[in-house]
Short mmCIF file of the C-alpha atoms (twelve columns), coordinates in Angstrom:
data_MODEL
# 
_entry.id   MODEL 
# 
loop_
_atom_site.group_PDB 
_atom_site.id 
_atom_site.type_symbol 
_atom_site.label_atom_id 
_atom_site.label_alt_id 
_atom_site.label_comp_id 
_atom_site.label_asym_id 
_atom_site.label_seq_id 
_atom_site.Cartn_x 
_atom_site.Cartn_y 
_atom_site.Cartn_z 
_atom_site.pdbx_PDB_model_num 
ATOM 1   C CA . MET A 1   -7.790  18.269  16.575  1 
ATOM 2   C CA . VAL A 2   -8.227  19.949  13.301  1 
ATOM 3   C CA . ALA A 3   -7.251  17.681  10.469  1 
ATOM 4   C CA . CYS A 4   -5.085  18.644  7.338   1 
ATOM 5   C CA . LYS A 5   -6.513  17.634  4.310   1 
ATOM 6   C CA . VAL A 6   -4.678  16.916  1.128   1 
ATOM 7   C CA . PHE A 7   -6.835  16.450  -2.112  1 
ATOM 8   C CA . ILE A 8   -5.331  14.367  -4.207  1 
ATOM 9   C CA . GLU A 9   -5.825  13.637  -8.221  1 
ATOM 10  C CA . GLY A 10  -6.422  9.851   -8.064  1 
ATOM 11  C CA . GLY A 11  -8.855  6.855   -7.501  1 
ATOM 12  C CA . GLY A 12  -10.504 7.421   -11.046 1 
ATOM 13  C CA . ASP A 13  -14.048 6.690   -10.606 1 
ATOM 14  C CA . TYR A 14  -14.372 3.622   -8.524  1 
ATOM 15  C CA . ARG A 15  -14.840 3.296   -4.483  1 
ATOM 16  C CA . ALA A 16  -12.291 0.603   -4.661  1 
ATOM 17  C CA . LEU A 17  -9.631  2.750   -6.365  1 
ATOM 18  C CA . HIS A 18  -10.326 5.466   -4.076  1 
ATOM 19  C CA . LEU A 19  -9.814  3.430   -1.001  1 
ATOM 20  C CA . ASP A 20  -6.458  2.018   -2.405  1 
ATOM 21  C CA . CYS A 21  -5.686  5.702   -3.062  1 
ATOM 22  C CA . ARG A 22  -6.062  6.945   0.379   1 
ATOM 23  C CA . GLN A 23  -4.308  3.842   1.716   1 
ATOM 24  C CA . GLY A 24  -1.657  4.092   -0.582  1 
ATOM 25  C CA . PHE A 25  -0.812  7.555   0.280   1 
ATOM 26  C CA . SER A 26  -1.591  6.810   4.152   1 
ATOM 27  C CA . GLU A 27  1.514   4.130   4.075   1 
ATOM 28  C CA . PHE A 28  3.433   6.845   2.117   1 
ATOM 29  C CA . PHE A 29  2.807   9.773   4.588   1 
ATOM 30  C CA . LEU A 30  3.776   7.229   7.610   1 
ATOM 31  C CA . LYS A 31  7.074   6.432   6.065   1 
ATOM 32  C CA . ALA A 32  7.699   9.928   5.043   1 
ATOM 33  C CA . GLY A 33  7.810   10.493  8.934   1 
ATOM 34  C CA . ILE A 34  4.558   12.165  9.359   1 
ATOM 35  C CA . PRO A 35  2.948   10.383  12.877  1 
ATOM 36  C CA . ALA A 36  -0.038  7.981   12.386  1 
ATOM 37  C CA . HIS A 37  -2.132  9.792   15.367  1 
ATOM 38  C CA . LEU A 38  -1.656  13.297  13.450  1 
ATOM 39  C CA . PRO A 39  -4.606  13.922  11.387  1 
ATOM 40  C CA . ILE A 40  -2.919  14.472  7.686   1 
ATOM 41  C CA . LEU A 41  -5.824  12.525  5.742   1 
ATOM 42  C CA . PRO A 42  -5.107  12.167  2.235   1 
ATOM 43  C CA . ILE A 43  -8.484  12.479  0.001   1 
ATOM 44  C CA . ALA A 44  -8.890  10.567  -3.080  1 
ATOM 45  C CA . CYS A 45  -10.634 12.943  -5.483  1 
ATOM 46  C CA . GLY A 46  -10.533 11.007  -8.778  1 
ATOM 47  C CA . GLY A 47  -9.854  13.333  -11.494 1 
ATOM 48  C CA . ARG A 48  -7.393  16.298  -11.295 1 
ATOM 49  C CA . LYS A 49  -10.366 18.878  -11.855 1 
ATOM 50  C CA . GLN A 50  -12.427 17.109  -9.105  1 
ATOM 51  C CA . ALA A 51  -9.350  17.833  -6.945  1 
ATOM 52  C CA . TYR A 52  -8.957  21.317  -7.608  1 
ATOM 53  C CA . GLN A 53  -12.664 21.679  -6.759  1 
ATOM 54  C CA . ASP A 54  -12.667 19.930  -3.739  1 
ATOM 55  C CA . PHE A 55  -9.745  21.977  -2.774  1 
ATOM 56  C CA . CYS A 56  -11.216 25.240  -3.297  1 
ATOM 57  C CA . LYS A 57  -14.198 24.480  -1.386  1 
ATOM 58  C CA . ALA A 58  -12.602 23.425  1.494   1 
ATOM 59  C CA . ILE A 59  -10.236 26.820  1.184   1 
ATOM 60  C CA . ARG A 60  -13.792 28.703  1.262   1 
ATOM 61  C CA . ASN A 61  -14.903 26.960  4.282   1 
ATOM 62  C CA . ARG A 62  -11.570 27.803  5.966   1 
ATOM 63  C CA . GLU A 63  -10.249 24.534  6.325   1 
ATOM 64  C CA . ASN A 64  -6.378  23.261  6.445   1 
ATOM 65  C CA . ALA A 65  -5.993  22.084  2.973   1 
ATOM 66  C CA . LEU A 66  -3.642  21.015  0.519   1 
ATOM 67  C CA . LEU A 67  -3.467  20.478  -3.236  1 
ATOM 68  C CA . LEU A 68  -1.344  17.258  -4.849  1 
ATOM 69  C CA . VAL A 69  -1.729  16.395  -8.640  1 
ATOM 70  C CA . ASP A 70  0.150   15.712  -11.434 1 
ATOM 71  C CA . SER A 71  2.109   18.402  -13.162 1 
ATOM 72  C CA . GLU A 72  1.384   16.321  -16.631 1 
ATOM 73  C CA . GLU A 73  4.253   18.199  -18.043 1 
ATOM 74  C CA . VAL A 74  7.923   19.124  -17.410 1 
ATOM 75  C CA . ILE A 75  8.044   21.945  -15.604 1 
ATOM 76  C CA . ASN A 76  10.256  24.681  -16.918 1 
ATOM 77  C CA . THR A 77  12.480  25.891  -13.713 1 
ATOM 78  C CA . SER A 78  14.202  28.379  -15.743 1 
ATOM 79  C CA . HIS A 79  11.242  30.307  -15.947 1 
ATOM 80  C CA . GLY A 80  10.912  30.163  -12.117 1 
ATOM 81  C CA . ASP A 81  7.782   28.580  -12.593 1 
ATOM 82  C CA . LYS A 82  5.939   27.954  -9.511  1 
ATOM 83  C CA . PRO A 83  2.882   25.805  -9.080  1 
ATOM 84  C CA . TRP A 84  0.094   27.996  -9.218  1 
ATOM 85  C CA . GLN A 85  1.782   29.507  -12.121 1 
ATOM 86  C CA . HIS A 86  2.113   26.162  -13.595 1 
ATOM 87  C CA . LEU A 87  -1.562  25.296  -13.246 1 
ATOM 88  C CA . ALA A 88  -2.860  28.664  -14.485 1 
ATOM 89  C CA . ARG A 89  -0.828  28.353  -17.748 1 
ATOM 90  C CA . ARG A 90  -1.256  24.902  -18.717 1 
ATOM 91  C CA . GLN A 91  -3.959  24.021  -21.442 1 
ATOM 92  C CA . GLY A 92  -6.824  22.098  -19.810 1 
ATOM 93  C CA . ASP A 93  -6.316  23.433  -16.442 1 
ATOM 94  C CA . GLU A 94  -5.924  27.102  -16.455 1 
ATOM 95  C CA . TRP A 95  -6.895  27.315  -12.614 1 
ATOM 96  C CA . GLN A 96  -6.518  30.510  -10.904 1 
ATOM 97  C CA . GLN A 97  -4.931  30.518  -7.310  1 
ATOM 98  C CA . PRO A 98  -7.992  30.489  -4.747  1 
ATOM 99  C CA . SER A 99  -7.944  33.689  -2.308  1 
ATOM 100 C CA . HIS A 100 -6.427  33.069  1.055   1 
ATOM 101 C CA . THR A 101 -3.942  30.490  -0.326  1 
ATOM 102 C CA . THR A 102 -0.106  30.678  -0.857  1 
ATOM 103 C CA . GLU A 103 2.505   28.548  -2.839  1 
ATOM 104 C CA . ASP A 104 2.670   26.264  0.022   1 
ATOM 105 C CA . ASP A 105 -1.027  25.062  -0.471  1 
ATOM 106 C CA . CYS A 106 -0.218  23.550  -3.894  1 
ATOM 107 C CA . HIS A 107 1.955   20.488  -4.667  1 
ATOM 108 C CA . LEU A 108 2.816   18.861  -7.953  1 
ATOM 109 C CA . MET A 109 3.922   15.124  -8.615  1 
ATOM 110 C CA . VAL A 110 6.658   15.861  -11.511 1 
ATOM 111 C CA . THR A 111 5.701   14.752  -14.003 1 
ATOM 112 C CA . CYS A 112 3.134   12.057  -12.503 1 
ATOM 113 C CA . MET A 113 3.038   9.678   -9.568  1 
ATOM 114 C CA . GLU A 114 4.733   7.247   -11.445 1 
ATOM 115 C CA . SER A 115 7.769   8.857   -11.451 1 
ATOM 116 C CA . TRP A 116 8.716   8.544   -8.107  1 
ATOM 117 C CA . PHE A 117 8.363   4.493   -8.521  1 
ATOM 118 C CA . LEU A 118 11.138  5.207   -10.719 1 
ATOM 119 C CA . THR A 119 13.446  6.803   -8.106  1 
ATOM 120 C CA . ASP A 120 13.476  3.229   -5.920  1 
ATOM 121 C CA . ILE A 121 14.106  0.502   -8.333  1 
ATOM 122 C CA . ASP A 122 14.681  -2.089  -5.706  1 
ATOM 123 C CA . THR A 123 11.402  -1.803  -4.520  1 
ATOM 124 C CA . LEU A 124 9.824   -2.119  -7.962  1 
ATOM 125 C CA . ALA A 125 12.126  -5.363  -8.401  1 
ATOM 126 C CA . THR A 126 10.373  -6.591  -5.197  1 
ATOM 127 C CA . PHE A 127 7.512   -5.845  -5.933  1 
ATOM 128 C CA . PHE A 128 6.923   -7.451  -9.440  1 
ATOM 129 C CA . GLY A 129 9.786   -10.555 -8.919  1 
ATOM 130 C CA . ASP A 130 10.243  -12.466 -11.465 1 
ATOM 131 C CA . GLY A 131 10.401  -11.496 -15.070 1 
ATOM 132 C CA . PHE A 132 11.148  -7.376  -13.936 1 
ATOM 133 C CA . ASN A 133 13.731  -6.050  -15.939 1 
ATOM 134 C CA . PRO A 134 15.161  -3.066  -14.007 1 
ATOM 135 C CA . PRO A 135 15.019  -0.015  -16.373 1 
ATOM 136 C CA . LYS A 136 17.883  1.794   -17.736 1 
ATOM 137 C CA . ILE A 137 17.769  5.136   -16.330 1 
ATOM 138 C CA . SER A 138 20.952  7.255   -16.677 1 
ATOM 139 C CA . ASP A 139 20.417  9.367   -13.752 1 
ATOM 140 C CA . THR A 140 17.627  9.587   -11.696 1 
ATOM 141 C CA . GLN A 141 18.559  12.909  -10.094 1 
ATOM 142 C CA . HIS A 142 16.909  14.359  -13.529 1 
ATOM 143 C CA . ILE A 143 13.662  11.952  -12.883 1 
ATOM 144 C CA . GLU A 144 11.133  14.982  -12.840 1 
ATOM 145 C CA . SER A 145 12.671  15.775  -16.766 1 
ATOM 146 C CA . VAL A 146 11.163  12.607  -18.027 1 
ATOM 147 C CA . PRO A 147 8.085   13.321  -19.966 1 
ATOM 148 C CA . LYS A 148 4.904   11.272  -18.425 1 
ATOM 149 C CA . ALA A 149 4.591   9.276   -21.422 1 
ATOM 150 C CA . GLU A 150 8.011   8.216   -21.088 1 
ATOM 151 C CA . VAL A 151 7.587   7.232   -17.383 1 
ATOM 152 C CA . PHE A 152 4.646   4.863   -18.320 1 
ATOM 153 C CA . SER A 153 6.703   3.481   -21.349 1 
ATOM 154 C CA . ILE A 154 9.800   2.513   -19.062 1 
ATOM 155 C CA . LEU A 155 7.117   0.944   -16.497 1 
ATOM 156 C CA . ALA A 156 5.591   -0.953  -19.346 1 
ATOM 157 C CA . GLN A 157 8.792   -2.431  -20.722 1 
ATOM 158 C CA . ALA A 158 10.218  -3.238  -17.099 1 
ATOM 159 C CA . THR A 159 7.127   -5.542  -16.342 1 
ATOM 160 C CA . VAL A 160 6.317   -6.951  -19.750 1 
ATOM 161 C CA . CYS A 161 7.809   -10.268 -18.994 1 
ATOM 162 C CA . CYS A 162 6.372   -10.246 -14.914 1 
ATOM 163 C CA . LYS A 163 4.151   -13.303 -14.825 1 
ATOM 164 C CA . GLU A 164 2.800   -13.015 -11.375 1 
ATOM 165 C CA . LYS A 165 1.642   -9.395  -11.136 1 
ATOM 166 C CA . GLY A 166 1.646   -8.867  -15.124 1 
ATOM 167 C CA . GLN A 167 2.653   -5.835  -17.230 1 
ATOM 168 C CA . TYR A 168 2.131   -2.341  -14.927 1 
ATOM 169 C CA . GLY A 169 -1.333  -1.391  -14.803 1 
ATOM 170 C CA . LYS A 170 -2.248  1.948   -13.250 1 
ATOM 171 C CA . GLY A 171 -5.571  0.966   -11.467 1 
ATOM 172 C CA . ARG A 172 -4.259  -2.671  -10.591 1 
ATOM 173 C CA . HIS A 173 -0.398  -1.512  -9.197  1 
ATOM 174 C CA . SER A 174 -0.096  1.881   -8.670  1 
ATOM 175 C CA . PHE A 175 -1.176  2.612   -5.116  1 
ATOM 176 C CA . LYS A 176 0.438   -0.936  -3.983  1 
ATOM 177 C CA . ILE A 177 3.639   0.247   -5.024  1 
ATOM 178 C CA . LEU A 178 2.990   3.845   -3.617  1 
ATOM 179 C CA . ALA A 179 2.339   2.102   -0.171  1 
ATOM 180 C CA . ASP A 180 5.740   0.343   -0.189  1 
ATOM 181 C CA . ILE A 181 8.426   3.124   -1.849  1 
ATOM 182 C CA . ASP A 182 10.715  4.563   0.315   1 
ATOM 183 C CA . PRO A 183 10.246  8.288   0.610   1 
ATOM 184 C CA . ASN A 184 13.296  9.253   1.257   1 
ATOM 185 C CA . LYS A 185 14.311  7.846   -2.060  1 
ATOM 186 C CA . VAL A 186 11.808  9.971   -3.553  1 
ATOM 187 C CA . ALA A 187 12.639  13.110  -1.894  1 
ATOM 188 C CA . ALA A 188 16.116  12.532  -2.758  1 
ATOM 189 C CA . HIS A 189 15.592  12.663  -6.704  1 
ATOM 190 C CA . SER A 190 12.933  14.517  -6.712  1 
ATOM 191 C CA . PRO A 191 12.988  18.280  -5.298  1 
ATOM 192 C CA . TRP A 192 9.192   19.027  -5.911  1 
ATOM 193 C CA . ALA A 193 8.663   16.007  -3.914  1 
ATOM 194 C CA . LYS A 194 10.604  16.756  -1.236  1 
ATOM 195 C CA . ARG A 195 9.198   20.117  -1.357  1 
ATOM 196 C CA . PHE A 196 5.658   18.456  -0.597  1 
ATOM 197 C CA . ILE A 197 7.183   15.797  2.279   1 
ATOM 198 C CA . ASP A 198 8.684   19.215  3.483   1 
ATOM 199 C CA . GLU A 199 5.129   20.869  3.810   1 
ATOM 200 C CA . LEU A 200 3.560   17.702  5.277   1 
ATOM 201 C CA . LYS A 201 5.697   17.534  8.157   1 
ATOM 202 C CA . ARG A 202 5.891   21.381  8.888   1 
ATOM 203 C CA . ARG A 203 1.568   20.826  9.043   1 
ATOM 204 C CA . ALA A 204 2.166   17.823  11.282  1 
ATOM 205 C CA . ILE A 205 4.395   20.042  13.918  1 
ATOM 206 C CA . ALA A 206 1.947   22.810  13.455  1 
ATOM 207 C CA . LEU A 207 -1.098  20.177  14.334  1 
ATOM 208 C CA . SER A 208 1.087   18.559  17.290  1 
ATOM 209 C CA . GLN A 209 1.939   22.080  18.942  1 
ATOM 210 C CA . THR A 210 -1.896  23.216  18.585  1 
ATOM 211 C CA . ALA A 211 -2.796  20.000  20.081  1 
ATOM 212 C CA . SER A 212 -0.322  20.345  23.152  1 
ATOM 213 C CA . ALA A 213 -1.644  24.074  23.451  1 
ATOM 214 C CA . ILE A 214 -5.120  22.971  24.160  1 
# 
């Protein structure tokens, strides 16, 4: 069966973190309703530029591929921004949409993966245990409007007194939390995450139908 590869910003430069990234996203996909037997494969690429380059290479090779990176910035939806437009305009990226791709091939974590964590406070509380101070978020429906720096500040303040796990650290905790959170809660409060999950499900159905036809 032909796989769908999801090229993901994450994992840094360390092999162990790449493994954690793949495992975290694999668990997230499974909880989101992607059957384990279907080859929707998370590929940890490290930096965002590497994720884009690996995705472009896969597209040139006519592979079934998706790109998933942080938006890094709040997206101005009033301008009708689409994923490739956002990445083309963003200083530091300025990436061009590869030939033979559509908007459905490009997905953003808005403003970053950690934004997803703030949609599932119950799981954060269970993960960090004693000392966790639930963050005061007025309306998680607008989680995508919280700037990246503020997301990290919220997590740091909520976990500063956690003795067992310690204060939130991206390398230590991020992908373990990702494996635990509820994708339904993420999708309910993050339209961009819902868009990504919906596309995963669409591709899973297509893979299943292709396999059945063989």
